[in-house]
C-alpha positions as CSV (number, residue, x, y, z in Angstrom):
1,M,-52.8,228.4,75.3
2,G,-54.8,227.7,72.2
3,I,-54.1,225.2,69.6
4,I,-53.3,226.3,66.0
5,S,-53.3,224.1,62.9
6,R,-50.3,223.4,60.8
7,R,-51.7,225.7,58.1
8,S,-52.3,228.5,60.5
9,F,-48.8,228.1,61.9
10,L,-47.3,228.3,58.4
11,R,-49.4,231.3,57.4
12,K,-50.1,233.5,60.4
13,S,-47.8,235.4,62.7
14,V,-48.4,235.5,66.5
15,L,-46.4,238.7,66.7
16,G,-48.6,240.8,64.4
17,T,-48.0,242.2,61.0
18,V,-44.8,241.4,59.2
19,L,-43.7,244.3,57.1
20,V,-42.5,243.2,53.7
21,S,-42.1,244.8,50.3
22,S,-43.3,243.2,47.1
23,G,-40.1,244.3,45.4
24,L,-36.7,242.8,45.5
25,F,-34.9,243.1,48.9
26,T,-31.7,245.0,49.3
27,Q,-29.2,245.3,52.1
28,R,-30.9,248.5,53.4
29,R,-34.4,247.1,53.0
30,L,-34.7,244.6,55.8
31,I,-37.8,242.9,56.9
32,A,-39.4,243.6,60.3
33,A,-40.6,240.3,61.8
34,G,-41.6,241.5,65.2
35,D,-39.7,243.6,67.7
36,E,-37.2,241.0,69.0
37,R,-33.8,239.7,68.0
38,I,-32.2,236.4,68.9
39,D,-29.1,236.3,71.1
40,T,-25.7,234.8,70.3
41,V,-23.9,231.9,71.9
42,E,-20.5,230.2,71.4
43,L,-20.4,226.7,70.0
44,G,-18.5,224.7,72.6
45,K,-14.8,225.6,72.6
46,T,-14.6,226.4,68.8
47,G,-14.6,230.1,69.3
48,I,-17.4,230.3,66.7
49,K,-20.2,232.6,67.9
50,V,-23.6,232.0,66.3
51,S,-27.2,233.0,66.9
52,R,-29.0,230.6,69.2
53,L,-31.3,229.8,66.3
54,A,-30.2,228.7,62.8
55,W,-32.3,228.6,59.6
56,G,-32.3,225.0,58.5
57,T,-32.8,224.5,54.8
58,G,-33.1,220.7,54.5
59,T,-36.7,220.0,55.2
60,K,-37.4,216.8,53.2
61,G,-34.0,217.5,51.7
62,T,-32.9,215.0,49.1
63,K,-31.9,214.8,45.5
64,F,-30.6,218.4,45.5
65,Q,-33.9,219.9,46.7
66,S,-35.8,220.6,49.8
67,R,-39.0,222.3,51.0
68,Q,-37.0,225.5,51.3
69,T,-35.7,225.4,47.6
70,K,-39.2,224.7,46.4
71,L,-40.3,228.1,47.8
72,G,-38.3,229.7,45.0
73,L,-35.5,232.1,45.0
74,K,-37.5,235.2,45.8
75,E,-39.1,233.7,48.9
76,F,-35.8,232.1,49.9
77,H,-34.1,235.6,49.8
78,K,-37.0,237.1,51.8
79,I,-36.5,234.6,54.6
80,A,-32.7,235.0,54.6
81,D,-33.1,238.8,54.8
82,C,-35.6,238.5,57.6
83,A,-33.4,236.1,59.5
84,L,-30.4,238.4,59.4
85,A,-32.6,241.4,60.4
86,C,-33.7,239.4,63.4
87,G,-30.2,238.6,64.5
88,I,-30.1,235.1,62.9
89,N,-26.6,234.8,61.5
90,F,-26.4,231.0,61.3
91,F,-27.4,229.1,58.2
92,D,-27.7,225.3,57.9
93,S,-27.1,224.1,54.3
94,A,-26.0,221.0,52.3
95,D,-25.1,220.1,48.8
96,Q,-27.7,217.3,49.2
97,Y,-30.4,219.9,49.7
98,G,-29.5,222.0,46.7
99,T,-29.2,225.1,48.8
100,H,-25.6,226.2,48.2
101,S,-26.5,228.2,45.1
102,Y,-29.5,229.7,46.9
103,F,-27.3,230.9,49.7
104,R,-24.7,232.1,47.2
105,A,-27.4,234.5,45.8
106,A,-29.1,235.4,49.1
107,L,-26.0,236.2,51.1
108,K,-23.7,237.8,48.5
109,K,-24.8,241.3,49.5
110,Y,-23.7,240.8,53.1
111,P,-20.1,240.9,54.5
112,R,-18.7,237.4,54.9
113,D,-18.0,237.9,58.6
114,K,-21.7,238.7,59.3
115,F,-22.9,235.2,58.9
116,I,-22.0,231.6,59.8
117,L,-22.5,228.9,57.1
118,L,-22.7,225.2,58.0
119,T,-22.8,222.5,55.4
120,K,-22.6,218.8,55.2
121,M,-21.0,216.0,53.2
122,W,-23.0,213.0,52.1
123,T,-20.6,210.1,52.4
124,Q,-22.8,207.2,51.3
125,P,-23.0,206.6,47.6
126,S,-26.5,206.5,46.1
127,E,-28.2,206.4,42.7
128,W,-28.4,210.2,42.7
129,M,-25.2,211.3,44.4
130,K,-21.6,210.1,44.1
131,T,-19.2,209.9,47.0
132,L,-16.1,212.0,46.4
133,T,-13.1,212.8,48.6
134,A,-13.5,215.4,51.2
135,T,-11.1,217.6,49.4
136,R,-13.0,217.4,46.2
137,F,-16.3,218.0,48.0
138,L,-14.9,221.2,49.5
139,E,-13.7,222.4,46.1
140,I,-17.2,222.0,44.8
141,F,-18.9,223.5,47.8
142,L,-16.7,226.6,47.8
143,E,-17.4,227.1,44.1
144,E,-21.2,226.6,44.6
145,L,-21.2,229.0,47.5
146,A,-18.7,231.5,45.9
147,M,-16.9,231.7,49.3
148,D,-13.3,231.5,50.4
149,Y,-14.0,229.4,53.4
150,I,-16.8,227.5,55.1
151,D,-17.4,227.9,58.8
152,I,-18.6,224.4,59.7
153,V,-18.5,221.1,57.7
154,L,-20.2,218.0,59.0
155,L,-20.1,214.4,57.9
156,H,-23.8,213.8,57.2
157,G,-26.0,211.2,58.7
158,M,-23.6,208.9,60.6
159,T,-25.2,205.6,61.7
160,S,-22.3,203.3,62.5
161,A,-20.6,203.2,65.9
162,D,-17.4,202.8,64.0
163,W,-17.8,205.8,61.8
164,P,-14.4,207.4,62.8
165,A,-12.5,204.4,61.3
166,E,-14.9,204.0,58.3
167,M,-14.6,207.8,57.6
168,E,-10.9,208.1,58.4
169,S,-9.9,209.6,55.1
170,F,-12.7,212.2,55.4
171,C,-11.6,213.1,58.9
172,L,-8.0,213.5,58.0
173,E,-8.8,215.7,55.0
174,L,-11.2,217.9,56.9
175,S,-8.5,218.3,59.7
176,R,-6.0,219.4,57.0
177,A,-8.6,221.8,55.6
178,K,-9.1,223.3,59.1
179,E,-5.4,223.8,59.5
180,K,-5.3,225.6,56.2
181,G,-8.3,227.9,57.1
182,I,-10.5,226.4,54.4
183,I,-13.0,225.5,57.2
184,R,-13.2,226.6,60.8
185,A,-14.7,223.5,62.5
186,H,-15.7,220.0,61.6
187,G,-18.0,217.4,63.1
188,V,-20.9,215.0,62.4
189,S,-24.7,214.8,62.2
190,C,-25.9,211.5,63.7
191,H,-28.8,209.3,62.8
192,S,-28.4,206.5,65.3
193,L,-27.7,206.2,69.0
194,E,-24.5,204.2,68.4
195,A,-23.1,206.9,66.2
196,L,-24.2,209.6,68.6
197,K,-22.4,207.9,71.5
198,T,-19.2,207.6,69.4
199,A,-19.4,211.3,68.4
200,A,-19.8,212.4,72.0
201,Q,-16.5,210.7,72.9
202,S,-14.6,211.5,69.7
203,E,-11.8,214.1,70.1
204,W,-12.1,214.9,66.4
205,V,-15.6,216.2,66.7
206,D,-15.8,220.0,67.2
207,I,-19.6,220.2,66.4
208,L,-22.3,217.6,67.0
209,L,-25.7,217.9,65.3
210,A,-28.3,215.7,67.0
211,R,-32.0,215.0,66.9
212,I,-33.6,216.1,70.1
213,N,-37.1,217.0,71.3
214,N,-39.2,216.2,74.3
215,I,-41.2,213.2,73.0
216,G,-38.7,211.3,70.9
217,A,-40.2,212.2,67.5
218,R,-37.8,211.2,64.7
219,M,-35.0,210.7,67.3
220,D,-32.3,208.1,67.8
221,D,-33.9,207.0,71.1
222,K,-36.0,208.3,73.9
223,P,-35.2,211.8,75.2
224,D,-34.0,210.5,78.6
225,V,-31.5,208.3,76.7
226,V,-30.3,210.9,74.2
227,M,-30.0,213.9,76.6
228,P,-27.3,212.4,78.8
229,I,-25.2,211.8,75.7
230,L,-25.6,215.4,74.6
231,K,-24.6,216.5,78.1
232,Q,-21.4,214.4,77.9
233,A,-20.6,216.1,74.5
234,H,-21.4,219.5,75.9
235,D,-19.3,219.0,79.0
236,A,-16.4,217.9,76.8
237,G,-16.5,221.3,75.1
238,K,-18.1,220.3,71.8
239,G,-20.6,222.6,70.2
240,V,-24.0,220.8,70.4
241,L,-26.7,221.7,67.8
242,G,-30.2,220.4,68.1
243,M,-32.3,219.5,65.1
244,K,-35.8,218.0,64.8
245,V,-36.9,220.1,67.7
246,Y,-40.3,220.2,66.2
247,G,-40.1,216.5,65.2
248,C,-39.8,217.2,61.5
249,G,-43.3,218.8,61.5
250,E,-44.9,216.4,64.0
251,L,-44.9,219.0,66.9
252,I,-47.0,221.8,65.5
253,K,-49.6,222.4,68.2
254,E,-49.1,225.3,70.5
255,E,-48.3,223.2,73.6
256,Q,-46.1,220.9,71.6
257,R,-43.8,223.7,70.4
258,E,-43.7,225.2,73.8
259,G,-42.9,221.9,75.5
260,S,-40.1,220.9,73.1
261,L,-38.4,224.2,73.1
262,K,-38.6,224.4,76.9
263,F,-37.1,220.9,77.2
264,V,-34.2,221.5,74.8
265,L,-33.3,225.0,75.9
266,G,-33.8,224.2,79.6
267,S,-31.4,221.3,79.5
268,G,-28.4,223.5,79.1
269,N,-26.8,220.9,76.9
270,V,-27.7,222.3,73.5
271,D,-26.0,225.5,72.3
272,A,-28.2,226.3,69.4
273,L,-31.2,225.0,67.4
274,T,-31.6,224.6,63.7
275,I,-35.2,224.8,62.5
276,G,-36.5,224.5,58.9
277,F,-38.5,227.7,58.6
278,E,-40.7,228.1,55.5
279,N,-41.8,231.7,56.1
280,V,-41.0,234.8,58.1
281,E,-43.9,234.3,60.5
282,Q,-42.3,231.1,61.8
283,I,-39.1,233.0,62.5
284,A,-40.9,235.7,64.5
285,D,-42.9,233.0,66.4
286,T,-39.8,231.0,67.4
287,I,-37.6,234.0,68.3
288,K,-40.3,235.3,70.7
289,R,-40.7,231.9,72.4
290,I,-36.9,231.3,72.7
291,N,-36.3,234.8,74.1
292,R,-39.0,234.4,76.7
293,M,-37.7,231.1,77.8
294,V,-34.0,232.3,77.9
295,N,-35.1,235.3,80.0
296,E,-37.1,233.2,82.4
297,K,-34.2,230.8,82.9
298,K,-31.9,233.8,83.7
299,S,-34.3,235.2,86.2
300,N,-34.7,231.9,88.1
């Protein structure tokens, strides 16, 4: 396989021409990004069925913006339409990224049951974001998204091994919200090995979002240390989501993308992946790779 540069990966499709319109996109005017669609999986024992691939919108996400919001609304809508046309029904958002209002506009033309929305709560106060109660966060999120419920809500960026005790009020309020149907599942994203170990053992966690790739780029530890923890979580019935599969942009070469996807998907311990696409060509490229690997695994 050849090696392509980051710029080429961002701008060229390996699947051929992507047919797009220069006008505004409507529900009947979907984008063809190749001839393949992604399949669906169930997230652990939650009963929530999602595409095996999610569109992550938090690349360099901080201070209410991300690489995806910087694309502008028109390009954001284009990617969302393309994702749905290719079978991607899973969208990874956060108030921290500033993408709630973007999804509000991009998804309003689609029936609510046609997509799964994941968002996150930033629980650590900073100079740019206050820490509110979980209930208040949810009120704000629902207003920003213009939705009656949110499918998945995660406590964002846990680093302490004692996060369940430290975040007890958040956990209790999210559990109540789940009982009321305001959310369908709750969990955490982890940014340390200690927090990850705790999450894998926690009965409260429905969904676990973890950093995983084959070389340890931007991860909590080496792959052979992290993967057994993900297996433990997966075996316990938790929905396991993999992020940083391309190492936050470090794994761009052809063989790097191939190697990481093969490692993560081949493990059987990760239900779905969230990747921060910045154009429709990247969606086509990744779907083709994933479908080939999934089919090869089934045939073996």
